[in-house]
N, C-alpha and C positions, 0 to 999 in steps of 0.2 A: 743619593738619596734616592725615586721615584724610580730608572730603571735599572733594571737585575743585571748585577757584572755577571754574574755565578747562579749555578743551579743548587749549588749545595746550599741547603734555606742549615745549616746548625749555622757554618761559615757567614752566613747571614746575618744572622741574628745574634752571631756576635761581634758581628763589626757594629752593628745595633748597639750593643752595650758598650763594643769599648764608644761608642763616639760618641754618647749618652753620661760615664763613665768621665770622658776630658769637662765634663759643664759641671757633675756633681760631686765630682772629685773621686766616687773607687768604685769599683766593680759591683761590691758588697750594694752602690748604696742604688746603682743601678737600675741592681735590679730588682731592687726592692721599688723605682720609680716607672722601671716599665709597667703597660700597663699590655701592650699588644705590640708585639708585632708582624710587619707586613711583610711573608718573606712569595705569597704563590704569583701572585697576579705585579705586581711592582716590588719597588723594595723599599722598606717609613715603619716607624713607629707610631705607637701609643703613649705620651708617659703622662707622669705627673710631676708638673716642672713651675715653677714661682712667674712671673712674669720677665725678670732682671736674667733667669736659668731658660726659656725659653730663644727669648733676645740673644743670646751667646747661642744658641748652638742654631742660630738663623744665618747667620756671620759664617757661619765656619764654612769652609771650601769645600760641592759636591751634594751639600745642601742647598734643596727645591722650592719646599716652599713648609713654613711653618705658620700651625692656623692655631686657633683657642676653640678644643671643644666646642656641642653648643648641641643646650636640652632642650628635644622636641617631645610637646604631649605626644601620648599614643591616642591617636583620632575613633581608634575602637578594636574591640579582639574580635567581631563580626563582621567581615570584608562584607564575604556576605547580599545583608541584610545593608551598610552602607551604600553601596553598589548599588542598589534599588535592586536588589534580584535574588530576591527570598523565596524560596523557594514554594513559602504558604501563600504567595498571591499569583492565583493564571495569569493574571492578563502583565509581569509584568516577560523583561525580553530573556530573560535565561529561561521559558518557561513557551515563550514563542516559537524560541532558538531551539527547542526539542533535550533542552538540556547541554547543548553539545554535544549531539552523538553524530557522529558522522561529518564530522571535523576537524581535521586531522593540523597540527598548529605549528610551524616549527621555527627557530632560532639557531642562528650564524653568528655565533660569535668571533667578528673577529680578529678580534689582540687592542691592545693601542695600539698608539702610531705616534709618538713626541714628534715626528719628524715631520706629521703630516696635520697635528697640532697647532703644532708654533707659528 
């Protein structure tokens, strides 16, 4: 898990199911317990597991990290208002910046380099 070993998305998901099946007992049970297969930026999966099953997976070769899912509360469904950028207020930053008119925002994603993060 972690760095993708190849770019065949079906094989990546199949490898997740195989690894999970080795702990839950069968491919059918693995498919039922898998919530999501991460296969684009890195290789990993989310699954419904018992504490003991999670510990077993954590000890398998090639597994980088196992973590418990966390429940987060929704802060807002109105991001503009939450950030103080309501279009209804003539004195806020959004109004002063002419609603972003003439501003260009660039984003360059250089990816994840595991060798540089260690």
